[in-house]
C-alpha positions as a LaTeX table, in Angstrom:
\begin{tabular}{lrrr}
\hline
Residue & $x$ (\AA) & $y$ (\AA) & $z$ (\AA) \\
\hline
Unk1 & 1.78 & $-13.00$ & $-14.26$ \\
Unk2 & 3.40 & $-9.10$ & $-12.96$ \\
Unk3 & 6.14 & $-7.53$ & $-14.86$ \\
Unk4 & 9.08 & $-5.15$ & $-13.74$ \\
Unk5 & 12.53 & $-4.09$ & $-15.18$ \\
Unk6 & 15.76 & $-5.86$ & $-13.77$ \\
Unk7 & 18.42 & $-3.40$ & $-12.10$ \\
Unk8 & 21.43 & $-2.80$ & $-14.37$ \\
Unk9 & 23.55 & $-5.27$ & $-12.11$ \\
Unk10 & 20.91 & $-8.08$ & $-12.36$ \\
Unk11 & 20.61 & $-7.29$ & $-16.18$ \\
Unk12 & 24.67 & $-7.63$ & $-17.02$ \\
Unk13 & 25.45 & $-10.32$ & $-14.47$ \\
Unk14 & 22.23 & $-12.35$ & $-15.03$ \\
Unk15 & 24.16 & $-14.89$ & $-17.46$ \\
Unk16 & 27.41 & $-15.32$ & $-15.88$ \\
Unk17 & 28.52 & $-18.62$ & $-14.48$ \\
Unk18 & 28.01 & $-17.44$ & $-11.25$ \\
Unk19 & 25.77 & $-15.28$ & $-9.77$ \\
Unk20 & 25.44 & $-13.40$ & $-6.43$ \\
Unk21 & 21.93 & $-12.67$ & $-5.53$ \\
Unk22 & 20.88 & $-10.96$ & $-2.44$ \\
Unk23 & 17.37 & $-10.19$ & $-0.75$ \\
Unk24 & 17.08 & $-6.82$ & 1.08 \\
Unk25 & 14.02 & $-5.90$ & 2.96 \\
Unk26 & 12.68 & $-2.02$ & 3.92 \\
Unk27 & 10.44 & $-1.74$ & 6.95 \\
Unk28 & 8.99 & 2.09 & 7.74 \\
Unk29 & 8.32 & 2.30 & 11.57 \\
Unk30 & 7.20 & 5.86 & 12.62 \\
Unk31 & 10.29 & 6.31 & 14.14 \\
Unk32 & 12.46 & 5.87 & 11.12 \\
Unk33 & 13.60 & 2.82 & 8.46 \\
Unk34 & 14.67 & $-0.51$ & 9.42 \\
Unk35 & 16.86 & $-1.82$ & 6.61 \\
Unk36 & 17.97 & $-5.68$ & 6.60 \\
Unk37 & 19.33 & $-7.69$ & 4.22 \\
Unk38 & 21.29 & $-11.27$ & 3.67 \\
Unk39 & 24.51 & $-10.29$ & 4.15 \\
Unk40 & 26.91 & $-10.69$ & 7.19 \\
Unk41 & 28.09 & $-7.25$ & 6.88 \\
Unk42 & 26.89 & $-3.72$ & 7.13 \\
Unk43 & 26.32 & $-2.55$ & 3.09 \\
Unk44 & 26.16 & 0.89 & 2.71 \\
Unk45 & 23.93 & 1.14 & $-0.83$ \\
Unk46 & 23.11 & 4.75 & $-2.58$ \\
Unk47 & 24.00 & 6.31 & 1.14 \\
Unk48 & 21.79 & 4.27 & 2.88 \\
Unk49 & 23.05 & 1.73 & 5.40 \\
Unk50 & 21.73 & $-1.90$ & 5.59 \\
Unk51 & 22.30 & $-4.39$ & 8.46 \\
Unk52 & 23.44 & $-7.58$ & 7.71 \\
Unk53 & 21.45 & $-10.63$ & 9.05 \\
Unk54 & 23.25 & $-13.47$ & 7.10 \\
Unk55 & 20.75 & $-16.69$ & 7.30 \\
Unk56 & 18.53 & $-15.44$ & 10.26 \\
Unk57 & 17.02 & $-13.38$ & 7.77 \\
Unk58 & 14.00 & $-15.79$ & 5.85 \\
Unk59 & 11.65 & $-14.20$ & 2.92 \\
Unk60 & 8.75 & $-16.63$ & 1.83 \\
Unk61 & 8.07 & $-17.46$ & $-1.57$ \\
Unk62 & 6.67 & $-14.21$ & $-3.05$ \\
Unk63 & 3.67 & $-15.35$ & $-5.63$ \\
Unk64 & 2.65 & $-13.80$ & $-8.49$ \\
Unk65 & $-0.54$ & $-14.60$ & $-10.88$ \\
Unk66 & $-2.12$ & $-13.93$ & $-13.80$ \\
Unk67 & $-5.16$ & $-12.25$ & $-12.06$ \\
Unk68 & $-5.92$ & $-9.44$ & $-9.91$ \\
Unk69 & $-5.12$ & $-11.40$ & $-6.68$ \\
Unk70 & $-3.89$ & $-10.15$ & $-2.99$ \\
Unk71 & $-1.41$ & $-12.39$ & $-1.93$ \\
Unk72 & 0.99 & $-11.73$ & 0.82 \\
Unk73 & 4.20 & $-12.20$ & 2.11 \\
Unk74 & 6.03 & $-13.35$ & 5.49 \\
Unk75 & 9.47 & $-12.84$ & 7.11 \\
Unk76 & 10.99 & $-14.20$ & 9.75 \\
Unk77 & 13.96 & $-12.80$ & 11.54 \\
Unk78 & 15.52 & $-14.39$ & 14.28 \\
Unk79 & 18.60 & $-14.08$ & 16.54 \\
Unk80 & 18.12 & $-10.32$ & 16.47 \\
Unk81 & 19.41 & $-7.91$ & 18.69 \\
Unk82 & 17.44 & $-6.20$ & 21.87 \\
Unk83 & 17.57 & $-3.11$ & 19.80 \\
Unk84 & 15.79 & $-4.44$ & 17.05 \\
Unk85 & 12.93 & $-6.74$ & 19.65 \\
Unk86 & 12.61 & $-3.54$ & 21.69 \\
Unk87 & 11.37 & $-1.62$ & 18.31 \\
Unk88 & 8.84 & $-4.89$ & 17.50 \\
Unk89 & 7.22 & $-4.52$ & 21.11 \\
Unk90 & 6.70 & $-0.73$ & 21.25 \\
Unk91 & 6.54 & 0.80 & 17.67 \\
Unk92 & 3.00 & 0.96 & 16.21 \\
Unk93 & 3.64 & $-1.29$ & 13.11 \\
Unk94 & 0.00 & $-2.07$ & 11.53 \\
Unk95 & $-0.30$ & $-0.30$ & 7.75 \\
Unk96 & 3.44 & 0.58 & 8.03 \\
Unk97 & 4.72 & 0.41 & 4.30 \\
Unk98 & 7.39 & $-2.68$ & 3.45 \\
Unk99 & 9.23 & $-3.70$ & 0.75 \\
Unk100 & 11.24 & $-6.37$ & $-0.34$ \\
Unk101 & 14.39 & $-6.31$ & $-2.95$ \\
Unk102 & 16.32 & $-8.45$ & $-4.72$ \\
Unk103 & 20.11 & $-7.25$ & $-4.97$ \\
Unk104 & 22.86 & $-8.67$ & $-7.18$ \\
Unk105 & 26.85 & $-8.39$ & $-7.16$ \\
Unk106 & 28.76 & $-8.06$ & $-10.35$ \\
Unk107 & 32.54 & $-7.26$ & $-10.71$ \\
Unk108 & 32.90 & $-3.86$ & $-11.70$ \\
Unk109 & 29.79 & $-2.79$ & $-10.91$ \\
Unk110 & 27.99 & $-1.22$ & $-7.27$ \\
Unk111 & 24.84 & $-3.34$ & $-6.10$ \\
Unk112 & 21.61 & $-2.32$ & $-6.81$ \\
Unk113 & 18.29 & $-3.04$ & $-6.04$ \\
Unk114 & 14.79 & $-4.65$ & $-8.07$ \\
Unk115 & 11.68 & $-4.31$ & $-5.81$ \\
Unk116 & 10.01 & $-7.69$ & $-5.72$ \\
Unk117 & 7.44 & $-6.77$ & $-3.13$ \\
Unk118 & 5.57 & $-3.90$ & $-1.49$ \\
Unk119 & 3.00 & $-4.08$ & 1.16 \\
Unk120 & 2.09 & $-2.92$ & 4.35 \\
Unk121 & 3.10 & $-4.67$ & 7.97 \\
Unk122 & $-0.19$ & $-6.45$ & 9.29 \\
Unk123 & 0.68 & $-9.49$ & 11.98 \\
Unk124 & 3.58 & $-9.84$ & 13.98 \\
Unk125 & 4.37 & $-12.71$ & 16.18 \\
Unk126 & 7.35 & $-12.55$ & 18.64 \\
Unk127 & 8.88 & $-15.49$ & 20.25 \\
Unk128 & 11.10 & $-14.74$ & 22.81 \\
Unk129 & 13.57 & $-17.03$ & 24.45 \\
Unk130 & 16.22 & $-16.85$ & 26.90 \\
Unk131 & 19.23 & $-16.03$ & 24.53 \\
Unk132 & 17.47 & $-14.70$ & 21.47 \\
Unk133 & 14.33 & $-14.12$ & 20.02 \\
Unk134 & 12.61 & $-14.78$ & 16.77 \\
Unk135 & 9.67 & $-12.64$ & 15.18 \\
Unk136 & 7.85 & $-13.37$ & 12.22 \\
Unk137 & 6.02 & $-10.57$ & 10.27 \\
Unk138 & 3.17 & $-11.16$ & 8.07 \\
Unk139 & 2.71 & $-8.55$ & 4.84 \\
Unk140 & $-0.24$ & $-7.50$ & 3.29 \\
Unk141 & $-0.12$ & $-7.03$ & $-0.54$ \\
Unk142 & $-0.93$ & $-3.20$ & $-1.72$ \\
Unk143 & $-3.71$ & $-4.54$ & $-3.83$ \\
Unk144 & $-5.38$ & $-5.07$ & $-0.43$ \\
Unk145 & $-6.76$ & $-1.84$ & $-0.73$ \\
Unk146 & $-8.54$ & $-2.35$ & $-3.87$ \\
Unk147 & $-10.97$ & $-4.76$ & $-1.54$ \\
Unk148 & $-11.38$ & $-1.76$ & 1.35 \\
Unk149 & $-14.52$ & 0.22 & 0.99 \\
Unk150 & $-14.27$ & 3.99 & $-0.17$ \\
Unk151 & $-16.83$ & 5.78 & 2.42 \\
Unk152 & $-17.74$ & 9.18 & 1.09 \\
Unk153 & $-20.07$ & 11.69 & 1.40 \\
Unk154 & $-21.75$ & 14.29 & $-0.71$ \\
Unk155 & $-22.21$ & 16.43 & 1.84 \\
Unk156 & $-20.35$ & 20.04 & 3.27 \\
Unk157 & $-18.71$ & 18.35 & 6.06 \\
Unk158 & $-17.08$ & 15.93 & 4.05 \\
Unk159 & $-16.03$ & 17.73 & 1.04 \\
Unk160 & $-14.53$ & 20.10 & 3.74 \\
Unk161 & $-12.90$ & 17.55 & 5.74 \\
Unk162 & $-10.63$ & 16.71 & 2.64 \\
Unk163 & $-10.25$ & 20.16 & 0.82 \\
Unk164 & $-10.85$ & 22.89 & 3.49 \\
Unk165 & $-12.98$ & 25.81 & 2.35 \\
Unk166 & $-14.51$ & 23.85 & $-0.31$ \\
Unk167 & $-18.44$ & 24.77 & $-0.67$ \\
Unk168 & $-19.11$ & 22.72 & $-3.90$ \\
Unk169 & $-21.73$ & 20.67 & $-1.76$ \\
Unk170 & $-23.06$ & 23.29 & 0.45 \\
Unk171 & $-26.59$ & 23.56 & $-1.22$ \\
Unk172 & $-27.03$ & 19.76 & $-0.89$ \\
Unk173 & $-28.75$ & 19.73 & 2.02 \\
Unk174 & $-31.01$ & 22.49 & 1.12 \\
Unk175 & $-32.55$ & 20.12 & $-1.86$ \\
Unk176 & $-33.03$ & 16.83 & $-0.37$ \\
Unk177 & $-36.48$ & 17.77 & 0.48 \\
Unk178 & $-37.12$ & 20.27 & $-2.19$ \\
Unk179 & $-40.36$ & 19.82 & $-4.35$ \\
Unk180 & $-39.51$ & 20.51 & $-8.12$ \\
Unk181 & $-42.22$ & 20.66 & $-10.36$ \\
Unk182 & $-41.63$ & 18.89 & $-13.66$ \\
Unk183 & $-43.24$ & 19.28 & $-16.62$ \\
Unk184 & $-45.65$ & 22.00 & $-14.83$ \\
Unk185 & $-45.59$ & 25.62 & $-14.43$ \\
Unk186 & $-46.95$ & 25.55 & $-10.94$ \\
Unk187 & $-50.19$ & 27.45 & $-12.16$ \\
Unk188 & $-52.91$ & 24.83 & $-12.43$ \\
Unk189 & $-54.96$ & 27.31 & $-14.70$ \\
Unk190 & $-52.28$ & 28.00 & $-16.98$ \\
Unk191 & $-51.51$ & 24.27 & $-17.55$ \\
Unk192 & $-54.79$ & 23.34 & $-17.61$ \\
Unk193 & $-54.96$ & 26.29 & $-20.56$ \\
Unk194 & $-51.71$ & 24.51 & $-22.11$ \\
Unk195 & $-53.30$ & 20.99 & $-22.38$ \\
Unk196 & $-56.25$ & 22.18 & $-23.42$ \\
Unk197 & $-54.76$ & 23.83 & $-26.57$ \\
Unk198 & $-52.54$ & 21.33 & $-27.53$ \\
Unk199 & $-53.83$ & 17.72 & $-26.43$ \\
Unk200 & $-57.50$ & 18.71 & $-26.49$ \\
Unk201 & $-57.89$ & 17.98 & $-22.79$ \\
Unk202 & $-57.05$ & 19.25 & $-19.42$ \\
Unk203 & $-54.68$ & 18.61 & $-16.91$ \\
\hline
\end{tabular}
């Protein structure tokens, strides 16, 4: 199982008789971040505004294992305003970062967040009704990167595509079909004399 440090507020309030946890979700679209939390009002946290969704925001169980295994998460959002639905319909979302946080309220402290899950938005299903809409968003774990092939080429073109001006592989093409004599001088008479002298025979 993975480990993580609890936030300051969670650490001081975890033993209280009554705890006040909440969840928050941050989705980083190209046009800007969409930040939601499970409260009912706008939460200003660390100079960032989080839109309250109440019970309209659902988060699946976040599973951790002892092995390095890819486990995703699912968000469900219902009763969303038109501008958020329009964002989901129009914005590219696949591969964009998404994080899920656990927050805690405690008397005398400002709420803070502990990251529970971080990954990439993968698949979005939208159910548009007459009066409201619902969105189901599947999120890939960041560990999915370990399953993707890393295609690299030991060529000048590939090297310069990553590091412009780097000529490290500039001679690779020249030596691909080059014949390099190994263990001989390339002079047959000299090689015959060498073998005759040291090994009592000829090449």
